[in-house]
C-alpha positions in Angstrom: 38.6 30.8 54.0 35.7 28.8 52.8 36.4 28.4 48.6 34.2 30.2 46.5 34.0 27.3 44.3 32.3 25.1 46.8 29.6 27.6 47.7 26.3 26.8 46.4 23.9 29.1 48.9 24.0 33.1 49.1 22.7 34.6 52.1 22.1 38.4 51.7 21.8 40.9 53.9 19.3 43.7 52.9 20.1 47.6 54.0 23.2 48.5 52.7 23.7 45.6 50.5 20.5 45.4 48.3 19.4 48.7 48.9 20.2 52.1 49.9 17.5 52.7 52.2 18.7 55.7 53.9 17.1 58.0 51.2 13.2 56.8 51.8 13.6 56.3 55.6 14.8 59.7 56.2 12.1 61.0 53.5 9.5 59.0 55.7 10.9 60.5 58.6 10.4 64.4 57.2 7.1 62.9 56.1 5.8 62.2 59.8 7.5 65.0 61.2 5.8 67.6 59.3 2.2 66.0 60.1 3.3 66.0 63.5 4.8 69.9 63.2 8.1 68.7 64.1 11.1 70.2 62.4 13.8 68.0 61.2 17.0 68.6 63.3 19.5 66.0 62.0 20.9 65.5 58.4 21.0 61.9 56.9 24.5 61.1 57.5 23.5 61.3 61.0 21.7 58.7 61.1 23.7 56.5 58.9 24.7 54.3 62.0 21.2 52.7 62.8 21.2 51.2 59.5 21.6 47.5 59.5 21.2 47.1 63.3 18.2 45.8 65.2 15.0 47.9 65.1 13.2 45.8 67.7 15.0 47.9 70.7 14.1 51.2 71.2 16.7 52.2 73.8 19.8 53.9 71.9 18.1 53.3 68.3 17.0 55.2 65.6 14.1 56.4 67.2 15.4 57.5 70.5 17.7 59.6 68.5 15.3 61.6 66.0 12.5 62.2 68.5 12.6 65.9 70.3 12.9 65.6 73.8 9.8 68.0 74.2 7.9 65.2 72.9 4.0 64.6 73.4 4.6 61.0 71.9 6.2 57.8 73.3 9.3 56.5 71.3 7.4 53.2 70.1 4.3 55.9 68.8 7.1 57.9 67.2 8.4 54.8 65.4 4.7 53.6 64.0 4.2 57.3 62.9 7.2 57.0 60.2 6.7 53.7 59.8 3.1 54.6 58.5 5.0 56.5 56.0 6.9 53.5 54.8 4.8 52.1 51.8 4.2 55.1 49.9 7.4 56.5 50.2 9.5 53.6 49.2 6.9 52.7 46.4 7.5 56.6 45.6 11.6 56.7 45.6 13.3 53.2 46.8 15.9 51.9 44.3 18.3 48.7 44.9 21.8 49.2 44.1 23.2 49.4 40.6 23.2 45.8 39.0 21.3 43.9 42.2 18.4 42.7 40.0 20.7 41.6 36.9 23.2 39.9 39.3 20.4 38.0 41.2 18.9 36.8 38.2 22.3 35.7 36.8 23.2 33.7 40.0 20.1 32.1 39.9 20.8 30.9 36.3 24.5 29.8 37.2 22.4 27.4 39.8 22.8 29.2 43.3 20.2 28.9 45.6 19.6 32.6 47.1 18.2 33.8 50.4 17.5 37.3 52.4 18.0 37.7 55.7 17.3 41.1 57.7 17.0 42.3 61.5 14.8 44.5 60.3 10.9 44.2 60.8 8.9 41.8 58.6 6.5 44.9 57.7 9.8 46.5 56.5 11.1 43.5 54.8 7.7 43.3 53.0 7.6 46.9 51.9 11.3 46.9 50.5 10.5 43.6 48.4 7.3 45.0 47.1 8.6 47.9 46.1 11.8 46.7 44.5 9.8 43.6 43.1 12.6 41.6 43.8 11.0 38.8 45.9 11.1 36.2 43.1 14.6 36.5 42.9 15.0 34.7 46.3 14.7 31.1 47.1 14.1 31.6 50.7 13.1 35.2 52.9 13.0 35.4 56.4 14.0 38.1 59.2 14.7 38.2 63.0 11.1 39.7 63.9 9.7 36.0 62.7 11.3 34.2 64.9 13.7 36.2 67.5 16.5 34.4 66.2 20.2 36.3 66.0 21.5 36.7 62.7 24.2 33.4 63.2 21.1 31.2 64.6 19.1 32.7 61.0 22.3 31.6 58.8 22.0 28.4 60.5 18.6 28.0 59.9 18.9 29.1 56.3 21.3 26.2 55.8 19.8 23.9 57.4 16.7 24.4 55.3 18.9 23.8 52.2 20.6 20.7 53.1 23.7 22.4 55.0 25.0 23.4 51.6 28.3 25.5 51.7 27.0 29.0 52.0 28.4 32.8 51.6 27.0 36.0 53.5 26.9 39.1 52.0 26.6 41.8 53.9 27.9 45.5 55.0 28.0 45.5 58.6 30.2 43.5 61.4 27.3 41.4 62.6 27.2 40.2 59.0 31.0 38.8 59.2 30.2 37.4 62.4 27.2 35.1 61.2 28.9 33.5 58.5 32.3 33.0 60.6 30.1 31.1 63.3 28.2 29.3 61.0 31.2 28.3 58.8 30.4 30.6 55.8 32.3 32.9 53.5 32.1 36.8 54.5 32.0 38.9 51.5 32.1 42.4 53.2 30.1 45.3 50.8 32.1 48.3 50.9 29.4 50.7 49.4 26.8 50.2 52.3 26.6 51.7 55.9 29.3 49.9 57.5 32.2 52.2 57.2 35.5 50.1 57.7 33.4 47.0 59.0 33.4 45.0 56.2 37.1 45.0 55.5 37.0 42.2 58.0 35.5 39.8 55.6 37.1 37.2 53.7 36.3 39.0 50.4 35.1 42.3 49.8 33.4 44.1 46.9 32.7 48.0 45.9 30.0 46.9 43.4 27.1 44.5 43.7 28.0 42.8 40.3 31.3 41.9 41.6 29.7 38.7 42.8 29.6 37.4 39.4 33.4 37.4 39.3 33.2 35.3 42.5 30.4 33.5 41.8 31.2 32.0 38.4 30.8 28.3 37.7 33.4 28.3 35.4 36.3 29.2 37.6 36.2 25.3 38.8 36.8 24.4 35.0 39.3 27.0 34.3 41.2 25.9 37.5 41.1 22.3 36.0 42.2 23.4 33.0 45.4 25.2 34.4 46.6 22.2 36.4 46.4 20.5 33.1 48.3 23.0 31.4 51.3 23.1 34.2 51.3 19.2 34.0 51.8 19.3 30.2 53.8 22.7 29.0 57.5 22.2 29.0 59.8 25.3 30.3 61.0 27.5 27.5 58.1 26.7 25.2 55.0 28.2 24.3 51.7 26.1 24.6 48.9 26.0 22.6 45.1 25.7 23.9 42.4 24.8 21.6 38.7 25.8 21.9 36.3 24.0 19.4 32.9 23.6 19.4 30.0 23.9 17.1 28.3 27.0 16.0 26.9 29.0 19.0 28.7 26.8 21.5 30.4 30.1 23.3 33.8 29.1 22.1 34.7 33.2 22.0 33.3 34.2 25.0 35.0 31.0 26.7 38.4 31.5 25.5 38.2 35.5 26.5 37.1 34.5 30.0 39.9 31.8 30.3 42.4 33.9 29.1 41.3 36.5 31.9 41.7 34.1 34.4 45.2 32.9 33.2 46.5 36.2 33.0 45.4 36.9 36.4 47.0 33.8 37.3 50.0 35.8 36.1 50.6 33.9 32.9 51.4 35.9 29.6 48.7 34.8 26.7 48.0 35.6 23.3 44.4 34.7 21.8 44.0 33.4 18.5 40.3 33.6 16.4 40.0 31.0 13.6 37.2 33.5 12.1 40.3 35.9 11.7 41.1 33.6 9.1 38.2 33.9 6.5 38.9 33.4 2.9 37.2 36.3 0.4 33.7 35.1 -0.8 35.4 33.9 -4.2 36.8 31.3 -2.6 34.1 30.4 0.5 31.4 30.3 -2.3 33.2 28.6 -4.9 31.3 25.1 -4.9 27.5 23.9 -5.1 27.5 22.7 -1.7 27.0 25.0 1.0 28.1 22.6 3.9 31.0 21.5 2.1 32.1 25.3 1.3 31.7 26.2 5.0 33.9 23.1 6.1 36.3 23.1 3.5 36.7 26.6 2.0 35.9 28.9 4.7 39.2 29.3 6.4 42.7 29.8 5.1 44.1 27.0 6.9 47.5 27.4 5.2 47.9 31.0 6.4 47.5 30.6 9.9 49.8 27.2 10.1 52.5 29.1 8.2 52.1 32.5 9.8 51.5 31.4 13.5 51.1 27.5 14.3 54.2 26.2 12.6 56.5 29.1 14.2 54.9 28.3 17.4 55.7 24.4 16.7 59.1 25.0 16.2 59.8 27.4 19.0 60.3 30.5 17.5 59.6 33.7 19.2 56.9 35.6 17.1 56.0 39.4 16.9 53.6 39.4 13.6 51.1 41.8 12.4 48.7 41.1 9.9 45.9 42.3 7.7 43.2 40.0 7.9 39.6 39.8 5.9 36.7 42.4 6.8 33.9 40.4 6.5 31.6 43.2 5.9 33.7 44.7 3.0 35.2 41.6 2.1 38.6 43.1 2.0 41.8 42.8 3.9 41.7 45.6 6.3 41.6 44.7 9.7 44.9 44.8 11.7 46.1 42.0 13.9 49.1 41.9 16.2 50.7 38.8 17.8 53.4 38.8 20.3 54.5 35.3 21.5 57.4 34.0 23.2 58.5 30.7 24.7 56.6 31.4 28.1 53.4 32.3 26.2 49.9 30.4 26.7 48.1 30.7 23.2 44.4 30.3 23.2 43.3 29.2 19.7 39.5 29.2 19.2 37.3 28.3 16.3 34.9 25.8 14.5 37.1 22.8 13.0 39.6 23.3 15.2 40.5 19.4 15.7 41.0 18.6 11.9 44.0 16.9 10.7 45.5 20.1 9.3 45.3 21.6 12.8 45.3 19.6 15.4 49.3 18.3 15.4 49.8 22.3 16.4 47.6 22.2 19.5 48.8 20.7 22.6 45.4 20.8 24.8 42.0 20.5 23.2 39.1 21.6 24.6 35.2 20.5 23.4 32.3 22.9 24.2 29.4 20.7 23.8 26.0 21.9 22.9 23.2 20.1 21.1 22.5 20.7 17.5 19.1 22.2 18.7 20.5 24.5 21.2 23.0 25.6 18.2 20.1 26.7 16.0 18.2 28.1 19.1 21.2 30.4 20.0 21.6 31.6 16.3 17.9 32.7 16.4 18.7 35.1 19.2 22.0 36.0 17.8 22.1 35.9 14.2 20.4 37.8 11.4 17.9 36.2 9.7 19.4 35.0 6.3 22.0 33.2 8.3 19.7 31.7 10.7 18.4 30.1 7.5 21.3 28.6 6.5 21.7 26.4 9.4 19.8 23.3 8.3 21.5 23.6 4.9 24.9 24.8 5.5 26.0 25.2 9.3 24.5 22.4 11.1 25.5 19.5 8.3 29.0 20.7 8.2 29.5 20.3 12.0 27.8 16.9 11.8 30.7 15.9 9.1 33.1 17.2 11.2 32.3 15.5 14.6 32.1 12.2 12.6 35.2 12.4 11.3 36.9 13.7 14.8 34.4 12.4 17.4 35.4 14.7 20.5 35.6 11.9 22.8 38.6 10.6 20.6 40.2 13.5 19.6 40.0 16.2 22.7 41.4 16.2 26.1 38.3 17.7 28.0 34.7 18.2 27.2 32.7 21.0 28.7 29.0 20.7 28.6 28.1 24.5 27.5 24.3 23.7 26.8 23.7 26.1 30.2 26.5 28.7 29.7 26.3 30.2 33.0 26.6 26.5 34.9 28.8 24.6 32.5 29.9 21.4 34.0 33.1 18.7 32.9 31.7 15.6 31.0 34.9 14.0 30.4 38.7 14.6 31.0 41.4 12.6 29.5 43.8 11.5 32.4 47.3 12.7 31.9 50.7 11.5 33.7 53.2 13.7 34.9 
């Protein structure tokens, strides 16, 4: 099977993958038959079998099935009558499957090339694209009617157009899976479409469209790299501490949570620790006149986190601990945190200023998420209240500059990740480890 991490081009089927087209097609048939004075004698589910198969042939197809025996029109004429209703009907009622637009947008941000292929007619393709307003999400669109190619031939053509990129084909029918296999692509079967049991033949199956974001996650290759490094370094029967650091807004919390999910799925026991849970009270945090120094030196109760968590971990003591930590809004110690750490646990510790001399000795593997200072402020403008944003130039960023000058990431970390585009991060530097 193709490794999803190697995929850069994703090719999508349309009916049963992007759009549940049956309701709009059935309504188009009803409208056309009403004008012809014909009764509709079949249910929507009875025409499921015809979705996702070629419409270029009338023999044994949808229109042969729906056309009454005592007809005064030929099957091609019936087809044209129904298709004449498509544009208005699809614009009235067509909707994509849940999460399609958001997922396509996210995949493009992650750097994937996206293509749409279908064995429907060009007219139908254009109507669907217009009705759903999704044409702009795709780098390339083509249907079989444009060139009379088979689906495998069309996949090959699309791959060649994008420099023979490693591809995945997403669809709900067996011929989508066949197209992937004949062209050396990864096949992803859509279980919610019109293919019944057919998608189960695919390399991977999905029950919801947005599950593609779990398969095509640019961070996975980074997580795999980190896991390999941890395996090299971790001693048996001893907890291992991963530190995730970066300036404000670098994405530490999100990265830590995603890394924990990845490690749990790989069978590891984990414990997440947030430095932000160990804030000092306002009386301590704001005691000095220099806001940057206050932030860097006085924000966190370093002694507490070392005494209660990091030192016992270093001494290889099993830990079962409940703490009351500070509620930043009320400035009271009223938030419950619980920590369960034994000798098999991988501890994920995230926060600012993490690799300072007071904390660094307790961290076994150091990860730095790198973003420019201006990106930190841009994210703050989007995320934080105006009062906090105003302090970036006098408090947060000067403190970070002081920290980075004292502890340069290239000298104190094991891996540096460019997280400027958090949807498409990349490894900038990795320290070579032996073992």
